[in-house]
C-alpha positions as CSV (number, residue, x, y, z in Angstrom):
1,M,-0.1,-0.1,0.0
2,Q,1.1,3.4,-0.7
3,E,1.2,4.8,3.2
4,A,0.1,3.3,6.5
5,L,-3.2,3.9,8.1
6,H,-3.0,7.0,10.2
7,G,-3.5,6.8,14.3
8,I,-6.8,8.5,14.0
9,D,-8.0,5.5,11.9
10,L,-6.1,2.7,14.4
11,A,-8.2,4.8,17.0
12,I,-11.4,4.3,15.1
13,I,-10.8,0.6,14.7
14,A,-9.6,-0.3,18.2
15,F,-12.8,1.7,20.0
16,Y,-14.9,-0.3,17.5
17,L,-13.0,-3.6,18.4
18,I,-13.6,-2.9,22.1
19,G,-16.8,-1.6,21.7
20,I,-18.8,-4.3,20.1
21,V,-17.2,-7.0,21.9
22,A,-18.2,-5.0,25.2
23,L,-21.7,-4.6,23.8
24,G,-22.3,-8.3,22.9
25,C,-21.0,-9.6,26.4
26,W,-22.9,-7.1,28.4
27,W,-26.3,-7.5,26.3
28,G,-25.9,-11.3,26.4
29,L,-25.3,-11.7,30.0
30,R,-28.2,-9.1,30.7
31,S,-30.5,-11.0,29.1
32,R,-30.0,-14.1,30.8
33,G,-33.4,-15.2,32.6
34,K,-35.7,-13.2,30.0
35,G,-38.3,-14.5,27.9
36,G,-37.8,-18.3,29.2
37,S,-35.5,-20.9,30.1
38,E,-31.7,-20.0,30.1
39,G,-31.3,-22.4,27.4
40,E,-34.3,-21.0,24.9
41,G,-32.7,-17.5,26.1
42,Y,-28.9,-18.3,25.1
43,F,-29.8,-20.3,21.8
44,L,-32.8,-18.8,20.6
45,A,-33.1,-15.0,22.1
46,G,-36.2,-16.1,24.0
47,H,-38.5,-16.0,21.1
48,N,-38.4,-12.2,21.6
49,L,-37.2,-11.3,18.0
50,R,-39.4,-8.5,16.0
51,W,-38.9,-8.1,11.7
52,P,-36.5,-5.3,12.0
53,M,-33.7,-7.0,13.9
54,I,-34.6,-10.0,12.1
55,G,-33.9,-8.8,8.8
56,L,-30.8,-7.1,9.6
57,A,-29.7,-9.9,11.7
58,L,-30.1,-11.9,8.3
59,F,-28.4,-9.5,6.5
60,A,-25.7,-9.1,8.6
61,T,-24.9,-12.9,9.3
62,N,-25.2,-13.2,5.1
63,I,-23.2,-10.2,4.4
64,S,-19.5,-11.1,5.2
65,T,-16.1,-10.0,4.6
66,V,-16.4,-12.9,1.5
67,H,-18.8,-10.3,0.3
68,L,-16.9,-7.1,0.7
69,V,-13.4,-8.4,-0.7
70,S,-14.9,-11.0,-3.3
71,L,-17.6,-9.0,-4.7
72,A,-15.0,-6.3,-5.2
73,Q,-12.7,-8.8,-6.6
74,E,-15.5,-10.1,-8.7
75,G,-16.7,-6.7,-9.7
76,Y,-12.9,-5.6,-10.7
77,T,-12.5,-9.0,-12.8
78,N,-15.9,-9.9,-14.4
79,G,-18.2,-6.9,-14.1
80,L,-21.8,-7.2,-12.2
81,A,-22.5,-10.8,-12.9
82,Y,-21.8,-12.6,-9.4
83,G,-24.2,-9.8,-8.4
84,N,-27.0,-12.5,-9.5
85,F,-25.9,-14.2,-6.3
86,E,-27.3,-11.0,-4.3
87,W,-30.4,-10.4,-6.4
88,M,-31.4,-13.7,-6.4
89,A,-31.3,-14.1,-2.8
90,S,-34.4,-11.9,-2.7
91,L,-36.5,-14.4,-4.3
92,T,-35.3,-17.2,-1.9
93,L,-36.1,-15.1,1.0
94,V,-39.5,-14.4,-0.2
95,I,-39.9,-18.3,-0.1
96,L,-38.8,-18.3,3.6
97,A,-41.0,-15.9,4.3
98,V,-43.9,-17.4,2.7
99,F,-43.7,-21.2,2.5
100,F,-41.2,-21.9,5.3
101,A,-41.3,-19.5,8.0
102,P,-44.9,-20.4,9.3
103,F,-44.0,-24.1,9.6
104,Y,-41.0,-23.2,11.7
105,V,-42.8,-20.8,13.9
106,R,-45.7,-23.5,14.7
107,S,-43.9,-26.4,15.4
108,R,-41.7,-24.1,18.0
109,V,-38.5,-25.9,16.8
110,A,-35.2,-25.0,18.3
111,T,-33.2,-26.0,15.3
112,L,-34.1,-27.0,11.4
113,P,-32.8,-30.8,12.1
114,D,-35.6,-30.9,15.0
115,F,-38.3,-29.9,12.3
116,L,-36.8,-32.5,9.7
117,E,-37.6,-35.1,12.6
118,R,-41.1,-34.1,13.1
119,R,-41.5,-33.9,9.3
120,Y,-40.0,-37.5,8.3
121,N,-37.5,-39.2,11.2
122,R,-35.1,-39.1,13.6
123,A,-32.1,-40.3,11.1
124,C,-33.1,-37.7,9.2
125,R,-32.5,-35.1,12.0
126,D,-28.9,-36.6,12.8
127,W,-27.5,-36.5,9.5
128,L,-28.5,-32.7,8.8
129,S,-27.3,-32.0,12.2
130,V,-23.9,-33.0,11.1
131,L,-23.9,-31.5,7.8
132,S,-25.0,-28.1,9.2
133,M,-22.3,-28.2,11.8
134,I,-20.1,-28.9,8.7
135,S,-21.1,-25.9,6.8
136,A,-21.2,-23.7,9.9
137,I,-17.9,-24.3,10.9
138,F,-16.0,-24.9,7.4
139,I,-17.9,-22.7,5.0
140,H,-19.6,-19.9,6.9
141,I,-16.6,-19.1,9.4
142,G,-13.5,-20.9,7.6
143,F,-14.2,-18.9,4.6
144,T,-15.3,-15.9,6.4
145,I,-12.2,-15.5,8.6
146,Y,-9.7,-16.4,5.5
147,A,-11.3,-13.3,3.3
148,G,-10.9,-11.1,6.4
149,A,-7.4,-12.2,6.9
150,V,-6.7,-11.2,3.1
151,V,-7.7,-7.6,3.8
152,L,-5.8,-7.2,7.0
153,E,-2.7,-8.4,5.4
154,G,-3.3,-5.9,2.7
155,L,-3.6,-3.0,4.6
156,F,-1.1,-3.7,7.5
157,G,0.9,-6.6,6.2
158,I,-0.3,-8.9,9.1
159,P,0.1,-12.8,8.2
160,L,-2.6,-14.5,7.4
161,M,-2.6,-16.7,10.4
162,V,-2.3,-14.0,12.6
163,S,-5.3,-12.2,11.5
164,I,-7.3,-15.3,11.3
165,V,-6.5,-16.3,15.2
166,G,-7.1,-12.8,16.4
167,V,-10.4,-12.3,14.7
168,A,-11.7,-15.7,15.8
169,A,-10.9,-15.0,19.7
170,L,-12.2,-11.5,19.7
171,T,-15.1,-13.0,18.1
172,G,-15.7,-16.1,20.0
173,L,-15.2,-14.2,23.1
174,Y,-19.0,-12.6,23.3
175,T,-20.6,-15.2,21.3
176,I,-19.5,-17.8,23.9
177,A,-20.5,-15.3,26.9
178,G,-23.9,-14.3,25.3
179,G,-25.5,-16.6,22.9
180,L,-28.1,-15.4,20.3
181,M,-29.0,-12.3,22.0
182,A,-25.7,-10.9,21.8
183,V,-25.0,-12.1,18.2
184,V,-28.0,-10.5,17.2
185,I,-27.8,-7.2,18.9
186,T,-24.3,-7.1,17.6
187,E,-25.2,-7.8,14.5
188,S,-27.7,-5.0,14.1
189,V,-25.2,-2.7,14.9
190,Q,-22.5,-4.1,12.8
191,T,-25.3,-3.9,9.9
192,V,-25.1,-0.2,10.1
193,V,-21.5,0.0,10.6
194,L,-20.9,-2.2,7.4
195,L,-23.7,-0.2,5.2
196,L,-22.0,2.9,6.2
197,G,-18.4,2.2,5.3
198,A,-19.7,0.7,2.0
199,F,-21.7,3.7,1.2
200,I,-18.9,5.7,1.7
201,L,-16.4,3.9,-0.5
202,T,-19.0,3.5,-3.2
203,G,-20.0,7.3,-3.0
204,I,-16.5,8.3,-3.3
205,S,-15.7,6.1,-5.8
206,Y,-18.9,7.1,-8.1
207,Y,-17.8,10.8,-7.5
208,R,-14.2,9.8,-8.6
209,V,-15.0,8.2,-11.6
210,G,-17.3,10.6,-13.4
211,G,-20.4,8.8,-12.1
212,W,-22.7,6.4,-14.4
213,E,-21.3,8.0,-17.5
214,G,-17.6,7.7,-16.9
215,I,-18.2,3.9,-15.7
216,A,-20.1,3.0,-19.0
217,A,-17.4,5.1,-21.3
218,T,-14.6,3.3,-19.5
219,V,-15.6,-0.5,-18.9
220,E,-16.8,-3.0,-21.4
221,P,-20.7,-2.8,-21.9
222,V,-20.8,-6.4,-21.1
223,Q,-19.4,-5.9,-17.6
224,L,-22.7,-3.7,-16.5
225,T,-24.9,-6.6,-17.6
226,M,-26.0,-9.1,-15.1
227,L,-26.9,-12.3,-17.4
228,R,-24.2,-13.4,-19.8
229,P,-24.3,-15.7,-22.6
230,A,-22.7,-19.0,-22.6
231,G,-18.8,-18.7,-22.6
232,D,-18.8,-15.8,-21.2
233,A,-15.5,-15.2,-19.3
234,S,-17.0,-14.8,-15.9
235,G,-18.2,-18.6,-15.8
236,L,-21.5,-17.7,-14.7
237,P,-23.8,-18.1,-17.8
238,W,-27.6,-17.1,-17.3
239,Y,-29.2,-20.8,-17.7
240,A,-26.5,-21.3,-14.5
241,V,-28.1,-18.6,-12.4
242,F,-31.6,-19.6,-12.8
243,L,-31.0,-23.7,-12.5
244,G,-28.3,-23.5,-10.2
245,Y,-28.9,-20.8,-7.8
246,P,-32.3,-21.7,-6.5
247,V,-30.8,-25.1,-5.5
248,I,-28.0,-23.2,-3.1
249,G,-30.3,-20.4,-2.6
250,I,-33.2,-22.5,-0.8
251,W,-30.5,-24.6,1.1
252,Y,-29.1,-21.3,2.3
253,W,-31.8,-19.0,3.1
254,C,-34.6,-21.8,4.2
255,T,-32.8,-24.2,5.6
256,D,-29.7,-23.7,7.0
257,Q,-29.3,-23.7,10.9
258,T,-26.6,-20.6,10.6
259,I,-29.0,-18.1,8.6
260,V,-32.7,-19.2,9.7
261,Q,-31.8,-19.1,13.3
262,R,-32.7,-15.6,13.3
263,V,-36.7,-16.8,12.4
264,L,-36.9,-19.6,14.3
265,G,-36.3,-16.8,17.7
266,A,-39.2,-14.6,16.1
267,K,-41.9,-13.5,18.5
268,D,-44.2,-14.7,15.9
269,E,-45.3,-15.8,12.9
270,H,-46.1,-12.4,11.6
271,H,-42.5,-11.3,12.8
272,A,-41.1,-14.2,11.3
273,R,-42.6,-13.7,7.9
274,L,-41.6,-9.5,7.6
275,G,-38.1,-10.3,8.8
276,P,-36.9,-12.1,5.7
277,L,-38.8,-9.8,3.6
278,F,-37.0,-6.8,5.0
279,A,-33.8,-8.6,4.5
280,G,-34.9,-9.4,0.7
281,F,-35.1,-5.7,0.2
282,I,-31.6,-4.8,2.0
283,K,-30.2,-7.6,-0.4
284,V,-30.6,-5.2,-3.2
285,L,-27.9,-2.8,-2.2
286,P,-24.8,-5.2,-2.1
287,V,-24.6,-5.2,-6.1
288,F,-24.3,-1.2,-6.0
289,I,-22.2,-1.2,-2.8
290,F,-19.9,-4.0,-3.0
291,V,-19.9,-5.6,-6.7
292,L,-19.8,-2.2,-8.5
293,P,-16.7,-0.5,-6.4
294,G,-14.9,-3.4,-7.7
295,L,-16.0,-2.4,-11.6
296,M,-15.2,1.5,-10.5
297,C,-11.9,0.6,-9.2
298,A,-10.9,-1.1,-13.0
299,A,-12.4,2.2,-14.3
300,L,-10.5,4.3,-12.4
301,I,-7.0,2.7,-13.3
302,K,-7.9,3.0,-16.7
303,Q,-8.7,6.8,-16.6
304,G,-5.6,7.0,-14.9
305,K,-7.2,8.2,-11.7
306,L,-5.6,5.5,-9.6
307,P,-2.2,3.7,-9.9
308,D,-1.8,0.8,-11.9
309,T,-0.2,-0.9,-8.9
310,L,-2.4,-3.6,-8.2
311,D,-1.0,-6.9,-8.5
312,N,-3.6,-9.0,-6.4
313,S,-7.1,-8.3,-7.2
314,E,-7.5,-10.0,-4.2
315,H,-6.8,-7.1,-2.0
316,V,-8.7,-5.1,-4.6
317,Y,-11.0,-3.4,-1.7
318,S,-8.0,-2.6,0.9
319,F,-6.4,-1.0,-2.2
320,M,-9.2,1.4,-2.6
321,I,-9.7,1.9,1.0
322,M,-6.1,3.3,0.8
323,N,-5.8,5.2,-2.2
324,L,-9.6,6.6,-2.1
325,L,-10.4,7.4,1.4
326,P,-9.1,10.3,3.6
327,V,-8.1,9.8,7.1
328,G,-10.7,8.7,9.8
329,L,-12.7,7.7,7.0
330,R,-10.6,4.3,6.5
331,G,-11.1,3.6,9.7
332,I,-14.3,3.7,9.3
333,V,-14.4,1.4,6.2
334,V,-11.7,-1.0,8.0
335,A,-14.2,-1.4,11.1
336,A,-17.3,-2.3,8.3
337,L,-14.8,-5.1,7.0
338,L,-14.4,-6.2,10.7
339,A,-18.1,-5.7,11.5
340,A,-19.0,-8.2,8.5
341,L,-16.2,-10.6,9.4
342,M,-17.5,-10.7,13.0
343,S,-21.2,-11.0,12.5
344,T,-21.3,-13.6,10.3
345,V,-18.6,-16.0,12.5
346,S,-20.5,-15.1,15.7
347,G,-23.8,-16.1,14.0
348,A,-22.4,-19.5,12.4
349,L,-20.8,-20.4,16.0
350,N,-23.7,-20.1,18.1
351,S,-25.8,-22.2,15.6
352,A,-23.2,-25.3,15.2
353,A,-23.4,-24.9,19.3
354,T,-26.9,-24.6,19.4
355,L,-27.0,-27.9,16.7
356,F,-24.5,-29.7,18.6
357,A,-26.4,-28.9,22.3
358,H,-29.6,-30.2,21.3
359,D,-29.6,-32.2,18.2
360,I,-26.7,-34.7,19.5
361,Y,-25.9,-34.2,23.0
362,K,-29.4,-33.9,24.1
363,R,-30.1,-37.1,22.5
364,F,-28.0,-39.0,24.6
365,R,-28.1,-37.3,27.8
366,P,-32.2,-36.2,27.4
367,R,-32.6,-35.0,31.0
368,A,-29.9,-32.7,30.6
369,T,-30.7,-29.4,32.2
370,D,-30.3,-25.7,30.2
371,H,-27.5,-25.0,32.3
372,T,-25.6,-28.1,31.0
373,L,-26.4,-27.3,27.7
374,V,-25.4,-23.9,27.6
375,R,-22.1,-25.1,29.0
376,V,-21.8,-27.7,26.0
377,G,-22.7,-24.8,23.5
378,R,-20.0,-22.6,24.9
379,I,-17.4,-25.8,24.5
380,V,-18.5,-26.6,21.0
381,T,-18.4,-22.6,20.2
382,F,-14.6,-22.7,21.3
383,V,-13.9,-26.5,19.2
384,G,-15.7,-25.0,16.3
385,M,-13.7,-21.9,16.3
386,V,-10.6,-23.8,16.4
387,L,-11.3,-26.5,13.6
388,A,-12.4,-23.2,11.1
389,V,-8.6,-21.7,12.1
390,A,-7.0,-25.0,11.2
391,W,-9.2,-25.1,7.7
392,S,-9.1,-21.3,6.5
393,P,-5.7,-21.4,5.1
394,F,-6.2,-24.3,2.6
395,L,-9.2,-21.8,0.9
396,G,-6.1,-20.1,-1.0
397,R,-6.8,-22.7,-3.6
398,F,-10.1,-21.8,-5.3
399,P,-9.5,-18.8,-8.0
400,T,-11.6,-16.3,-5.8
401,V,-12.6,-17.0,-2.3
402,F,-16.3,-15.9,-3.5
403,Q,-16.4,-18.8,-6.1
404,G,-14.8,-21.1,-3.3
405,I,-17.5,-20.8,-0.8
406,N,-20.5,-21.0,-3.6
407,A,-18.5,-24.0,-5.1
408,A,-18.6,-25.5,-1.6
409,I,-22.3,-24.8,-0.9
410,C,-23.1,-26.6,-4.8
411,Y,-21.8,-29.7,-3.2
412,I,-23.6,-30.3,0.1
413,A,-27.4,-28.0,-0.7
414,P,-28.8,-30.3,-3.2
415,P,-29.9,-33.2,-0.9
416,I,-30.8,-30.8,1.8
417,T,-32.4,-28.3,-0.6
418,V,-34.4,-31.4,-2.4
419,V,-35.6,-33.1,1.3
420,F,-37.3,-29.9,2.8
421,V,-39.0,-28.8,-0.8
422,F,-40.5,-32.1,-0.9
423,G,-41.1,-32.4,2.4
424,V,-43.2,-29.2,2.5
425,F,-44.7,-29.5,-0.8
426,W,-45.6,-33.1,-1.3
427,K,-47.3,-35.4,1.0
428,R,-46.0,-38.7,-0.5
429,A,-42.7,-37.6,0.7
430,N,-41.7,-40.1,3.5
431,A,-39.1,-40.6,5.5
432,R,-37.2,-43.6,4.0
433,A,-37.2,-41.3,0.8
434,A,-35.7,-38.6,2.9
435,L,-32.9,-40.8,4.4
436,A,-31.8,-42.1,1.2
437,T,-31.7,-38.5,-0.6
438,L,-29.8,-37.1,2.2
439,L,-27.3,-40.2,2.6
440,C,-26.9,-40.6,-1.8
441,G,-26.9,-37.0,-2.2
442,S,-24.3,-36.4,0.4
443,S,-21.9,-38.8,-0.8
444,L,-22.5,-37.6,-4.5
445,G,-21.7,-34.4,-3.4
446,L,-18.5,-35.4,-1.7
447,I,-17.3,-37.1,-4.6
448,V,-17.8,-34.3,-6.9
449,F,-16.2,-31.5,-4.4
450,I,-13.0,-33.9,-4.1
451,L,-12.8,-34.3,-8.3
452,D,-13.3,-30.2,-8.2
453,F,-11.0,-29.4,-5.4
454,F,-8.1,-31.6,-6.6
455,K,-8.9,-31.0,-10.5
456,L,-9.1,-35.0,-11.0
457,F,-9.7,-36.8,-14.2
458,G,-10.0,-33.1,-16.3
459,W,-13.2,-32.5,-14.1
460,N,-14.7,-28.7,-15.2
461,V,-18.2,-29.1,-15.1
462,P,-19.2,-25.3,-13.6
463,F,-20.2,-25.7,-9.9
464,M,-23.8,-24.2,-10.2
465,M,-24.2,-26.6,-12.9
466,A,-22.8,-29.3,-10.8
467,G,-25.0,-28.3,-8.0
468,F,-28.3,-28.2,-10.5
469,Y,-27.3,-31.9,-11.7
470,L,-26.9,-33.0,-8.2
471,A,-30.5,-31.9,-7.4
472,L,-31.8,-33.5,-10.1
473,I,-30.5,-37.0,-9.0
474,C,-31.5,-36.3,-5.5
475,S,-35.3,-35.6,-7.0
476,V,-35.3,-38.7,-8.7
477,I,-34.2,-40.8,-5.6
478,M,-36.6,-38.7,-3.6
479,V,-39.6,-39.6,-5.7
480,G,-38.5,-43.0,-6.8
481,V,-38.0,-44.3,-3.2
482,S,-41.7,-42.6,-2.2
483,L,-43.1,-44.0,-4.6
484,A,-41.8,-47.3,-4.4
485,I,-42.1,-47.8,-0.6
486,P,-45.2,-45.3,0.2
487,T,-45.6,-44.8,4.0
488,P,-48.7,-42.8,4.8
489,L,-48.1,-39.5,6.9
490,T,-48.9,-39.4,10.6
491,A,-51.5,-36.4,11.6
492,E,-48.6,-34.5,13.1
493,Q,-46.5,-34.9,10.0
494,Q,-49.6,-33.8,7.8
495,K,-49.8,-30.5,9.4
496,L,-46.1,-29.7,8.2
497,V,-47.4,-30.1,4.3
498,W,-49.3,-27.3,2.5
499,D,-52.6,-28.6,0.9
500,S,-51.0,-26.9,-2.1
501,P,-48.6,-23.7,-2.5
502,M,-51.6,-21.3,-2.7
503,A,-52.7,-22.3,0.9
504,A,-49.6,-20.5,2.0
505,F,-51.6,-17.2,0.8
506,K,-54.6,-17.9,2.9
507,D,-54.4,-15.6,5.8
508,D,-56.8,-13.6,8.0
509,H,-54.3,-10.4,8.0
510,E,-55.2,-7.8,10.9
511,G,-53.7,-4.6,9.9
512,S,-53.0,-2.6,7.1
513,I,-51.7,-3.4,3.6
514,F,-48.3,-2.2,4.3
515,S,-47.9,-4.8,7.1
516,D,-49.2,-8.0,4.8
517,Y,-46.6,-9.9,4.1
518,R,-48.6,-11.2,0.7
519,A,-48.6,-7.3,-0.2
520,I,-44.6,-6.6,0.6
521,A,-43.4,-9.7,-0.9
522,L,-45.3,-8.9,-4.6
523,V,-43.5,-5.4,-4.0
524,L,-40.2,-7.0,-3.6
525,L,-40.5,-9.3,-6.6
526,L,-41.5,-6.4,-8.9
527,I,-38.5,-4.2,-7.9
528,M,-36.4,-7.8,-8.8
529,A,-38.0,-8.3,-12.1
530,G,-37.3,-4.5,-13.0
531,L,-33.8,-4.4,-11.7
532,Y,-33.1,-7.3,-14.2
533,V,-34.7,-5.7,-17.0
534,I,-32.9,-2.7,-16.3
535,F,-29.4,-4.6,-16.1
536,G,-30.2,-7.9,-17.8
């Protein structure tokens, strides 16, 4: 970098770190005993979360340094194409709000594997628990702290492992102490800091590049489009987006414990539905404040307004911080980077602890007290962080961190997505079929991951299409076994399946149209359709 961070910037960063850790510890400890048992308070925030907090927490847990760093990197390299992962998320958040959240809240489950047991059987619950803990530790946490370490290396020259261990220790501290309430409260604050930092960098870049006209006149026209043809250099053609994204999007936003745990802690069904929709509106922003800055950086270099000294696209975001922002603002944006990192890591740690305590430990110790479960959850939080720290250095093998995390998701998501979707929409889907789908689909996903990670036998199937193909195979298994070995549903299982998709829209809503989830969902879908028309 051209110059080191000023003392003022370092003071802002230190103030933020101390403040957020103190807030998380204090609020989490303060909320003990409120809204139910100790265990319910630690793992589910006492079922007291309202829709604004749920929406902000969903966004904060999703947006990590992976997004800030890697979406800027993708924007610099490929233009707006990878913004599809942000805008398509709004669609799956509508699916969560309309079709999945009601069942989750009505059944009062603590974990999604718990829901899967009620819909199918205990074996499905156990398998999903293991997969969910693996994804929390190795996908959510591992990739996030690696991306954060890359930024800190670019800004301060701190070795990767030093940054990884340091941030992990700070985040683990308040997560262990305070539980989900500490996570959600800190996430709400971190979302504000994150958006403030991103808007500052985007606004200054937009001014320096000469506005939209300056961008359009400098970069290739295709870089300003979202939907690309086959063979595009981005490696993300339009059909891969529409075929592959729903598979990973439904897993991520509708069935992944790390994300959906905020919905499980909702005050009631109304808040559980409005929270994801609120997050869906916020998800419009990342294309403009995370992806577009990377493209503007490329334009500024072409215009000669930034030095052509960027030798590693991983450092695009830190390069822009140091070359575009004045003293003081740099500290705010770096704090935003740390906010994104810590919010995702803390959320994933808490979900892994919840899964282990409720779905594994309690099975073998059914009489365990809430106090014991909380203690076990804290131990798991620590162990999970250690495992993620050990795994994260290997993530440099992927072309970009963002492509790496989505490739990993494409190999773990298909069987889970299929089992949940058929579970809530098809009454003939049964436990034997679900277990066969989970076992076979996960085994195939592991094989494909190994082929791709080590590039064996000339494997070159795009990861999004690989996820789609795996989902098709899983669907065939699910339908085939269900029809071959029919099993009638119990009365309890019948309550967890929609009679028809339209049944999800039948609700005696009390209040104005502005608080009706159906009207809000429609507005969100219309906005997303309009954006794709403009940028398609």
